[in-house]
C-alpha positions in Angstrom: 25.2 36.3 -18.0 23.1 37.7 -15.1 26.3 38.8 -13.4 27.5 40.8 -16.4 24.1 42.3 -16.9 23.9 43.6 -13.3 27.4 45.0 -13.4 27.2 46.7 -16.8 23.5 47.8 -16.9 24.3 51.1 -15.1 27.1 51.7 -17.5 24.9 50.9 -20.5 22.3 53.4 -19.2 25.1 56.0 -18.8 26.2 55.5 -22.4 22.6 55.9 -23.6 22.5 59.2 -21.7 25.1 60.5 -24.2 22.5 60.2 -26.9 20.2 62.6 -25.1 20.6 66.2 -26.3 22.6 68.3 -23.8 20.3 70.3 -21.5 17.3 68.0 -22.1 16.8 66.9 -18.5 13.6 64.9 -18.6 14.7 62.0 -20.7 18.1 62.0 -19.0 16.4 61.6 -15.6 14.1 58.8 -16.9 17.0 56.8 -18.4 19.2 57.1 -15.4 16.5 56.2 -12.9 15.3 53.3 -15.0 18.9 51.9 -15.3 19.4 52.1 -11.5 16.0 50.5 -10.7 16.4 47.7 -13.2 19.9 47.0 -11.8 18.5 46.7 -8.3 15.6 44.5 -9.4 18.0 42.1 -11.3 20.3 41.9 -8.3 17.5 40.5 -6.2 17.9 37.3 -8.2 21.1 36.5 -6.2 19.1 36.1 -3.0 18.7 32.4 -3.9 22.3 31.7 -3.1 23.0 30.2 0.3 25.9 31.1 2.6 28.5 29.2 0.7 26.9 28.9 -2.7 27.9 31.3 -5.5 26.9 32.5 -8.9 30.0 32.6 -11.1 31.2 33.6 -14.6 34.7 33.0 -15.8 36.6 33.2 -19.1 40.4 33.3 -19.7 41.7 36.8 -19.8 45.5 36.6 -19.7 47.3 33.4 -20.4 50.9 32.4 -20.0 53.2 32.3 -16.9 50.9 34.5 -14.8 47.3 33.6 -15.8 44.4 35.8 -15.0 40.7 35.4 -15.7 37.7 37.7 -16.2 36.1 36.0 -13.2 33.0 37.2 -11.5 31.3 35.7 -8.4 28.6 36.4 -5.9 28.6 34.4 -2.7 27.3 34.8 0.9 29.7 37.7 1.5 29.6 39.6 -1.7 25.8 39.2 -2.0 25.0 41.9 0.5 27.6 44.3 -0.7 26.0 44.0 -4.2 22.5 44.5 -2.8 23.7 47.5 -0.8 25.2 49.0 -3.9 22.2 48.6 -6.1 19.8 49.8 -3.4 21.7 52.9 -2.4 22.3 53.8 -6.0 18.6 54.2 -6.7 17.9 57.1 -4.2 21.3 58.6 -4.8 20.6 58.9 -8.6 17.0 60.0 -7.9 18.2 62.7 -5.5 20.6 64.0 -8.2 17.6 65.3 -10.1 17.6 68.4 -7.9 21.1 69.2 -9.1 21.0 73.0 -9.7 22.7 73.1 -13.1 20.3 71.2 -15.3 22.6 71.8 -18.3 25.2 69.6 -16.8 22.8 67.0 -15.3 23.5 64.5 -18.1 27.2 64.3 -17.2 26.4 64.2 -13.5 24.1 61.2 -13.9 26.6 59.6 -16.3 29.3 59.6 -13.6 27.0 58.4 -10.9 25.9 55.4 -13.1 29.6 54.7 -14.0 30.5 54.8 -10.3 27.8 52.2 -9.6 29.3 49.9 -12.2 32.8 50.2 -10.7 31.5 49.5 -7.2 29.7 46.4 -8.5 32.9 45.3 -10.2 34.8 45.5 -7.0 32.3 43.5 -5.1 32.0 40.7 -7.7 35.6 40.4 -8.9 36.8 36.8 -8.4 40.3 37.5 -9.8 42.8 39.6 -8.0 43.8 41.6 -11.1 40.2 42.3 -12.0 39.6 43.4 -8.4 42.6 45.9 -8.6 41.4 47.3 -11.9 38.0 48.1 -10.5 39.6 49.3 -7.2 41.4 52.1 -9.1 38.6 52.8 -11.6 36.1 53.7 -8.9 38.2 56.7 -8.0 37.7 58.4 -11.3 33.9 59.2 -11.1 34.1 60.6 -7.6 37.1 62.8 -8.4 35.4 64.2 -11.5 32.1 64.8 -9.7 34.0 66.7 -7.0 36.4 68.6 -9.2 34.2 69.2 -12.2 30.6 69.5 -10.9 31.1 71.8 -8.0 31.7 75.6 -7.9 33.7 75.5 -4.6 37.4 75.7 -4.3 37.1 73.7 -1.1 35.4 70.9 -3.0 38.2 70.9 -5.6 40.8 70.6 -2.9 38.8 67.8 -1.4 38.8 66.1 -4.8 42.6 66.1 -5.0 42.9 65.0 -1.4 40.5 62.1 -2.1 42.5 61.1 -5.2 45.9 61.4 -3.6 45.0 59.4 -0.5 43.2 56.7 -2.3 45.6 56.6 -5.2 48.4 56.0 -2.7 46.4 53.2 -1.1 46.0 51.7 -4.6 49.7 51.8 -5.2 50.3 50.0 -1.9 47.7 47.4 -2.8 49.4 46.9 -6.2 52.8 46.3 -4.5 51.1 43.6 -2.3 49.5 42.0 -5.3 52.8 41.9 -7.2 54.5 40.4 -4.2 51.8 37.8 -3.8 51.6 36.8 -7.5 55.4 36.4 -7.5 54.9 33.5 -5.2 51.6 32.1 -6.2 52.2 32.6 -10.0 48.5 33.3 -10.5 45.9 36.0 -10.0 43.2 33.3 -9.3 43.7 33.2 -5.5 40.1 33.0 -4.1 39.1 29.7 -2.7 42.7 28.6 -2.3 45.3 28.6 0.4 49.0 29.4 0.0 51.9 29.0 2.4 54.0 32.1 2.4 57.3 32.4 4.2 57.3 33.8 7.7 59.2 36.8 6.5 57.0 37.5 3.4 53.5 37.0 4.8 53.5 39.9 7.3 54.6 42.3 4.6 52.0 41.1 2.1 49.3 41.4 4.6 50.5 44.8 5.7 50.2 46.1 2.1 46.7 44.8 1.6 45.6 46.0 5.1 47.0 49.5 4.6 45.1 49.9 1.3 41.9 48.6 2.9 42.3 50.8 6.0 42.7 54.0 3.9 39.6 53.1 1.9 37.4 52.4 4.9 38.8 54.8 6.4 40.3 54.1 9.8 42.3 56.4 12.1 45.0 57.7 11.3 44.4 57.1 7.6 41.2 59.1 7.4 42.6 62.4 6.2 40.7 62.4 2.9 37.3 61.6 4.6 36.1 64.8 6.4 36.6 67.1 3.4 35.2 64.6 0.9 32.1 63.9 2.9 31.5 67.5 3.7 32.1 69.0 0.3 30.6 66.4 -1.9 27.0 66.9 -3.0 24.6 64.7 -1.1 23.9 62.1 -3.9 27.7 61.6 -4.2 28.5 61.4 -0.6 25.5 59.0 -0.1 27.3 56.5 -2.4 30.8 57.2 -1.1 29.8 56.9 2.6 27.1 54.3 2.1 28.9 52.0 -0.3 32.5 52.8 -1.3 33.7 53.0 2.2 32.7 49.4 2.5 35.2 48.3 -0.2 38.1 48.1 2.3 36.1 46.0 4.8 35.1 43.8 1.9 38.8 43.4 1.0 39.6 42.2 4.5 36.8 39.6 4.4 37.5 38.3 1.0 41.2 38.7 0.5 43.3 39.7 3.5 41.9 37.4 6.1 41.6 34.1 4.1 45.0 34.6 2.3 47.1 35.7 5.2 45.6 34.1 8.4 48.9 33.9 10.3 49.7 37.5 9.7 46.2 38.5 10.5 46.5 36.9 13.9 49.9 38.5 14.4 48.6 42.0 13.6 45.3 41.5 15.4 46.3 43.5 18.5 47.4 46.7 16.6 44.4 46.5 14.3 42.0 46.1 17.3 43.7 49.1 18.8 43.2 51.1 15.6 39.6 50.1 15.6 39.0 51.3 19.1 40.8 54.5 18.5 38.7 55.2 15.5 35.6 54.4 17.5 36.4 56.9 20.2 38.2 59.5 18.0 35.3 59.6 15.6 32.7 59.9 18.4 34.5 62.6 20.4 35.3 64.6 17.2 31.6 64.4 16.1 30.6 66.0 19.4 32.4 69.2 18.6 31.1 69.7 15.0 28.7 72.4 14.0 28.7 71.4 10.3 26.0 68.7 9.9 27.8 66.7 7.3 31.1 66.8 9.0 29.4 65.5 12.2 27.9 62.6 10.3 31.3 62.0 8.6 33.1 61.5 11.9 30.2 59.4 13.2 30.9 57.1 10.2 34.5 56.9 11.3 33.4 55.8 14.7 30.9 53.2 13.5 33.2 51.6 11.0 35.9 51.3 13.6 33.5 48.8 15.3 33.7 46.6 12.2 37.5 46.5 12.4 37.2 45.5 16.1 34.8 42.7 15.1 36.9 41.3 12.3 40.1 41.1 14.4 38.4 39.8 17.5 38.1 36.5 15.6 35.0 35.3 17.3 32.6 32.9 15.6 30.2 35.9 15.1 32.9 38.1 13.5 31.9 37.6 9.9 28.1 37.7 10.1 28.2 40.6 12.6 30.6 42.6 10.5 28.4 42.2 7.4 25.3 43.1 9.2 27.0 46.2 10.6 28.4 47.1 7.2 25.0 46.9 5.5 23.3 48.7 8.4 25.8 51.6 8.3 25.5 51.9 4.6 21.7 52.3 4.8 21.9 54.8 7.7 24.8 56.9 6.2 23.1 57.1 2.8 19.8 58.1 4.4 21.3 60.7 6.7 23.4 62.4 4.0 20.4 62.5 1.7 18.2 64.0 4.4 20.9 66.5 5.4 21.0 67.5 1.7 17.3 68.2 1.8 17.8 70.4 4.9 20.8 72.2 3.3 18.8 72.9 0.2 16.1 74.6 2.3 18.2 76.4 4.8 21.2 77.3 2.5 23.6 76.3 5.3 25.0 73.3 7.1 25.8 75.2 10.3 23.6 73.8 13.1 23.8 77.1 15.0 22.3 79.0 12.1 18.9 77.4 12.0 16.4 75.2 14.0 12.8 74.2 14.5 12.3 72.9 11.0 9.8 70.3 12.2 7.1 73.0 12.6 7.1 73.6 8.9 8.2 70.2 7.6 6.7 67.5 9.9 7.2 64.7 7.3 10.9 65.6 7.0 11.1 65.5 10.8 9.6 62.0 10.9 12.0 60.6 8.4 14.9 62.3 10.0 13.9 60.9 13.4 13.9 57.3 12.0 17.4 57.7 10.5 18.7 59.4 13.6 17.3 56.6 15.9 18.9 54.0 13.7 22.3 55.8 13.9 22.2 55.9 17.7 21.3 52.2 17.9 17.6 52.1 18.9 16.4 48.6 19.3 14.1 47.5 16.5 16.3 49.3 13.9 19.4 47.9 12.0 21.9 50.0 14.0 21.1 48.2 17.2 21.2 44.7 15.6 24.7 45.3 14.1 26.2 46.9 17.2 24.7 44.3 19.5 26.2 41.4 17.6 29.6 43.0 17.4 29.7 43.8 21.1 28.5 40.3 22.1 31.0 38.6 19.8 34.0 40.8 20.5 33.5 40.6 24.2 34.4 36.9 24.0 38.0 37.5 22.9 38.6 41.2 23.4 36.8 42.2 26.5 38.9 45.3 27.4 38.7 46.7 23.9 35.0 46.0 23.7 34.4 47.7 27.1 36.2 50.8 26.0 34.3 50.8 22.7 30.9 50.7 24.5 31.5 54.4 25.4 30.7 55.2 21.8 27.1 54.2 22.4 26.7 57.0 24.9 28.5 59.5 22.7 26.5 58.5 19.7 23.3 59.3 21.6 24.6 62.8 22.4 25.8 63.8 18.9 22.9 62.3 17.0 20.3 63.9 19.3 22.2 67.2 19.0 21.7 67.1 15.2 18.1 66.1 15.4 17.1 68.4 18.2 19.0 71.3 16.8 17.6 71.0 13.3 14.0 69.9 14.0 12.9 71.1 17.4 12.7 74.4 19.2 11.5 77.8 17.7 11.8 78.1 14.0 14.9 80.0 12.9 16.7 80.2 9.6 18.9 82.5 7.4 17.1 85.2 5.5 17.5 83.5 2.2 16.1 80.1 3.5 12.9 78.6 2.0 11.5 76.2 4.6 9.1 73.9 2.8 7.6 70.5 3.5 9.3 67.4 2.2 8.4 66.8 -1.5 6.7 63.5 -2.4 9.7 62.5 -4.5 12.1 63.2 -1.6 10.0 61.1 0.7 9.8 58.2 -1.7 13.5 58.1 -2.5 14.5 57.8 1.2 11.6 55.4 2.2 13.3 52.2 0.9 16.4 52.8 2.9 14.4 53.4 6.1 12.3 50.3 5.4 15.4 48.2 5.1 16.6 49.6 8.5 13.3 48.3 10.0 13.6 45.0 8.2 17.2 44.2 9.5 16.4 45.6 12.9 13.4 43.3 13.4 14.7 40.3 11.5 18.6 40.3 11.4 18.5 36.6 11.0 17.4 37.1 7.4 20.9 38.4 6.7 22.8 36.2 9.1 21.3 33.0 7.8 22.6 33.9 4.3 26.2 34.8 5.4 29.0 32.3 6.2 30.5 32.2 9.7 34.0 32.0 8.3 36.0 33.4 5.4 37.6 31.2 2.8 36.3 28.0 1.2 36.7 24.3 1.2 38.1 24.0 -2.3 41.0 21.7 -3.1 44.4 23.0 -2.3 46.4 24.7 -5.0 50.0 23.9 -5.9 52.4 26.8 -5.6 55.8 26.4 -7.3 59.2 27.4 -6.0 59.4 28.5 -2.4 55.7 28.3 -1.4 53.7 25.1 -1.0 50.0 24.7 -0.9 48.3 24.1 2.4 44.8 22.8 3.1 42.0 25.4 3.3 40.9 23.9 6.6 44.1 25.4 8.2 42.8 28.9 7.3 39.4 28.2 8.7 40.6 26.6 11.9 43.1 29.4 12.4 40.3 32.0 12.1 37.9 30.1 14.4 40.7 29.2 16.9 41.7 32.8 17.5 39.6 32.9 20.7 41.8 30.2 22.2 44.9 32.0 21.0 43.7 35.3 22.6 43.2 33.6 25.9 
């Protein structure tokens, strides 16, 4: 019951919003924020689960030759994706209160809350069909927020680009699911191992992997990302960059790697190469950006490329290091985009060359921006360092050349992050004529503070997360019989294959 409550509480709050008279902003704000805070508070109850324990809820959904269930689960992997979603949603929804058109605020908050529900559905789906349903549903709120709640033609173009790219990825994922279910004869695939033919497994893995690479995104499948991150309002992009971009990485951890271990090893080289290219391409491109949000968008491409490197290095630290980096990046990206939104609201521009020296008028804003910036460049004591350090240490064991090349991103990150911070906060005060440079409002400080506190927490005590995450993907459940051409294999084969990759690489 708790699982369903956590997933649907934001949607329930969204439905209640429809009872509020249009244009009456105060009760709409109270209902939306209460729904988000209550969802986060309830999600903390899942912390009692250990690395391999899970909270589950399952009832039959479709019976017959191809059974499917309404199956929800939270385990040591999905736990932190759920917590990241519920935490980031609170400041994102709170930040939306500054949305200029108060007459349309009710619909704006409705879509943000519905978006949270679809994200929670993706991260708790224990059935492949249910996962796909939520995978496609989460596109709708973002598209509507971009296309219907902005007055910019560029934002509307970004909305269509977002929908087309991710919709195409969803179709590829559907093809992979259809091909897989044709063999397994069930959508209930988690916790089981299946033997696919040598000809079929690479194609099935490729379909899943392509969909997940588009969603993350990873070079060269990132075409939707720069415009979406730049044109979306800060509350929206905080949830897209902070949470939704993690759905593809979650898909690798929960579906692609456990179900197709042989193909994952076979494609490890190209995927590691894509990860390294993303790391360097994102970092070098960020160096040349004048638009603050575009710069942070490409920095996200760089940082998430490190997670791809870690996953396909197949070291014993791959899973916990990847999850730590995913959570860290989600916190940092959400905080940065929210803070950049505060800056844009004051300066009326995102162009770094058009303003500077804001710290003189807004010292509290400068302090919070400094913390988020230092986390982004990997300062020890903050979560960015903890995630990157574990990834580099683990990946070096099996992919030393790729890891050595990726280390260049640390230097580049220092350059572009300091460029944003120094350019915006230090130096003589300058701003466009219509700018109104004011100190950070108390509400703005409080809504970012939990994200920054979590960065300190994971930076000082990363073991708090690592002790709760498994070191491998898959489970030790009994093997599942697969009719016709495929036969079930023991789950231990999956686990030993993933853990034995270092020997294979050598």
